[in-house]
MIFILO-639612 format. One line per field, with one value per residue (C-alpha): residue number from 0; x, y negated, z negated. Coordinates in pm, whole numbers. Last residue first. Layout:
<pts>
num	[NUM, ...]
x	[X, ...]
y	[Y, ...]
z	[Z, ...]
</pts>
This chain:
<pts>
num	[249, 248, 247, 246, 245, 244, 243, 242, 241, 240, 239, 238, 237, 236, 235, 234, 233, 232, 231, 230, 229, 228, 227, 226, 225, 224, 223, 222, 221, 220, 219, 218, 217, 216, 215, 214, 213, 212, 211, 210, 209, 208, 207, 206, 205, 204, 203, 202, 201, 200, 199, 198, 197, 196, 195, 194, 193, 192, 191, 190, 189, 188, 187, 186, 185, 184, 183, 182, 181, 180, 179, 178, 177, 176, 175, 174, 173, 172, 171, 170, 169, 168, 167, 166, 165, 164, 163, 162, 161, 160, 159, 158, 157, 156, 155, 154, 153, 152, 151, 150, 149, 148, 147, 146, 145, 144, 143, 142, 141, 140, 139, 138, 137, 136, 135, 134, 133, 132, 131, 130, 129, 128, 127, 126, 125, 124, 123, 122, 121, 120, 119, 118, 117, 116, 115, 114, 113, 112, 111, 110, 109, 108, 107, 106, 105, 104, 103, 102, 101, 100, 99, 98, 97, 96, 95, 94, 93, 92, 91, 90, 89, 88, 87, 86, 85, 84, 83, 82, 81, 80, 79, 78, 77, 76, 75, 74, 73, 72, 71, 70, 69, 68, 67, 66, 65, 64, 63, 62, 61, 60, 59, 58, 57, 56, 55, 54, 53, 52, 51, 50, 49, 48, 47, 46, 45, 44, 43, 42, 41, 40, 39, 38, 37, 36, 35, 34, 33, 32, 31, 30, 29, 28, 27, 26, 25, 24, 23, 22, 21, 20, 19, 18, 17, 16, 15, 14, 13, 12, 11, 10, 9, 8, 7, 6, 5, 4, 3, 2, 1, 0]
x	[5258, 5349, 5011, 4829, 5039, 4969, 4598, 4596, 4789, 4561, 4235, 4162, 4283, 4046, 3741, 3446, 3589, 3708, 3367, 3208, 3393, 3294, 2929, 2914, 3103, 2912, 2574, 2676, 2809, 2483, 2284, 2506, 2491, 2112, 2085, 1969, 1668, 1507, 1720, 1695, 1971, 1879, 2149, 2367, 2301, 2603, 2590, 2870, 2919, 3057, 3241, 3222, 3377, 3190, 3347, 3161, 3271, 3081, 3156, 3313, 3102, 3313, 3501, 3218, 2981, 3163, 2874, 2773, 2419, 2289, 1920, 1791, 1489, 1202, 1102, 1011, 1217, 1512, 1513, 1478, 1771, 1978, 1908, 1984, 2301, 2567, 2844, 3165, 3333, 3491, 3748, 3839, 3598, 3526, 3247, 2916, 2738, 2564, 2784, 2468, 2313, 1954, 1689, 1338, 1098, 734, 437, 242, 379, 730, 657, 516, 802, 1050, 885, 903, 1241, 1414, 1273, 1376, 1731, 1723, 1604, 1912, 2132, 1925, 2202, 2117, 1768, 1581, 1375, 1217, 1087, 718, 710, 591, 882, 1136, 968, 999, 1362, 1422, 1234, 1425, 1626, 1464, 1383, 1756, 1796, 1589, 1877, 1785, 1641, 1524, 1190, 1173, 871, 926, 887, 1179, 1477, 1750, 1576, 1523, 1879, 1994, 1859, 2030, 2300, 2437, 2467, 2798, 2979, 2713, 2733, 2386, 2147, 1815, 1539, 1261, 907, 823, 918, 1284, 1572, 1844, 1767, 1923, 2256, 2479, 2351, 2518, 2566, 2627, 2791, 2838, 2778, 2534, 2392, 2368, 2348, 2102, 1890, 1912, 1765, 1484, 1389, 1401, 1179, 918, 938, 900, 568, 449, 564, 352, 47, 101, 103, -258, -303, -243, 130, 63, 159, 493, 542, 488, 731, 1002, 921, 950, 1289, 1443, 1417, 1599, 1848, 1947, 1982, 2221, 2427, 2444, 2558, 2835, 2950, 2959, 3160, 3404, 3443, 3518]
y	[-4476, -4524, -4405, -4636, -4932, -4852, -4826, -5163, -5326, -5182, -5285, -5613, -5491, -5194, -5424, -5219, -4878, -4994, -5148, -4815, -4642, -4920, -4892, -4511, -4463, -4739, -4596, -4245, -4373, -4556, -4241, -4036, -4296, -4323, -3946, -3727, -3501, -3722, -4029, -3988, -4187, -4322, -4282, -4592, -4923, -5103, -5476, -5602, -5977, -6115, -6446, -6818, -6952, -7133, -7435, -7564, -7270, -7169, -6801, -6743, -6733, -6565, -6306, -6305, -6154, -5817, -5579, -5274, -5160, -4872, -4777, -4645, -4419, -4483, -4258, -4565, -4475, -4330, -4610, -4884, -4746, -4722, -5087, -5204, -4994, -5260, -5188, -5321, -5572, -5539, -5709, -5695, -5972, -6210, -6106, -6286, -6202, -5919, -5638, -5436, -5689, -5566, -5604, -5473, -5373, -5471, -5236, -5326, -5024, -5144, -5488, -5345, -5099, -5384, -5610, -5349, -5206, -5540, -5682, -5371, -5412, -5777, -5665, -5446, -5755, -6075, -6302, -6218, -6361, -6206, -6316, -6063, -6281, -6368, -6545, -6867, -6862, -6815, -7094, -7330, -7235, -7325, -7655, -7795, -7536, -7440, -7086, -7025, -7031, -6710, -6501, -6301, -5964, -6013, -5945, -5806, -5758, -5492, -5629, -5690, -5510, -5689, -6026, -6016, -5892, -6201, -6448, -6334, -6184, -6522, -6668, -6490, -6176, -5946, -5576, -5432, -5211, -5200, -5038, -4869, -4917, -4619, -4619, -4532, -4732, -4486, -4544, -4889, -4718, -4993, -5349, -5625, -5988, -6335, -6636, -6914, -7182, -7381, -7103, -6800, -6967, -7224, -6947, -6761, -7062, -7111, -6743, -6744, -7052, -6884, -6565, -6764, -6901, -6551, -6427, -6688, -6598, -6225, -6292, -6417, -6792, -6967, -6967, -7171, -7496, -7350, -7206, -7550, -7717, -7467, -7506, -7884, -7879, -7584, -7726, -8053, -7894, -7635, -7903, -8113, -7813, -7676, -8006, -8029, -7670, -7723, -8042, -7867, -7581, -7833]
z	[-1334, -966, -839, -1079, -965, -600, -676, -849, -566, -296, -463, -288, 52, 32, 46, 178, 84, -255, -315, -228, -509, -749, -652, -655, -982, -1158, -1063, -1166, -1499, -1569, -1504, -1735, -2012, -1991, -2023, -1737, -1693, -1430, -1355, -975, -801, -458, -190, -154, 16, 162, 234, 456, 477, 804, 832, 773, 452, 175, 7, -300, -509, -824, -754, -416, -96, 173, -32, -284, -29, -36, -94, -300, -376, -589, -553, -884, -909, -1145, -1436, -1640, -1948, -1758, -1500, -1762, -1960, -1641, -1562, -1915, -1958, -1910, -1663, -1814, -1589, -1247, -1027, -658, -566, -855, -1098, -1118, -1442, -1626, -1498, -1431, -1189, -1206, -937, -1009, -734, -771, -736, -1050, -1235, -1151, -1300, -1625, -1663, -1613, -1869, -2144, -2047, -1992, -2315, -2509, -2385, -2494, -2838, -2860, -2851, -2864, -2738, -2376, -2422, -2134, -1834, -1600, -1315, -1336, -997, -1161, -1403, -1125, -924, -1219, -1249, -884, -911, -1209, -1401, -1732, -1619, -1580, -1959, -1976, -1848, -1540, -1439, -1083, -914, -560, -336, -70, 283, 271, 113, 309, 294, -81, -115, 75, -180, -501, -279, -173, -525, -566, -680, -829, -746, -732, -925, -743, -945, -752, -627, -402, -33, -72, 80, 184, 555, 519, 454, 592, 631, 831, 738, 873, 713, 971, 712, 926, 1145, 917, 576, 706, 858, 527, 348, 601, 590, 210, 191, 413, 208, -115, 13, 105, -236, -410, -201, -260, -638, -644, -715, -1048, -975, -658, -833, -939, -590, -437, -676, -594, -224, -243, -421, -233, 120, 56, -182, 79, 349, 140, 32, 387, 532, 275, 333, 708, 667, 433, 684, 960]
</pts>
């Protein structure tokens, strides 16, 4: 039954994404609110498929931590689920993602990314990539958009972590914008690159905003990492039990 659900979802998702991606690309010459209104309709349809076809639902903790001013969201990245769901969770704020420029070449979806002026970077550019994030990010924040950064740079399996890159913290310090840390356990139901998605409840936890004023990039980044990884252990304690037992025994 789960395989059937996953198959139906894939077919339906492709059918709605292709025309909407093309529509957003055409609408790129129109004001940004028009493009976001189109994306909002697609997002609602996509999340409805996720909810009713896949049986993946979600709850949000800490919604009252969301500030009013444009901010930087730094989130755990485990699956494709959060790339859409975060837009729903933080609505009506308009979100733009930091992504690798190769994604702009994807048919339909990539065209939509380009039309929405997502922050695209060349990850092989080293320090130049950091400058790209800062320059584009400050521009988007000043125009009222929110910026989403996945600090680990890629999807990481549940229970694991990678080095937290400093791009989001660097942008926060240079733009004077607060960071909203986000933890979630979507990867337990929607694994990376997996065709089979499992029904269940995703918990999204939003932490208190982190003000970068008077702090170094390293200090801000460390605070973000500490909150997210600590919250991950609270959301998914079963995935960290072995590591903590080993640490206690050492």
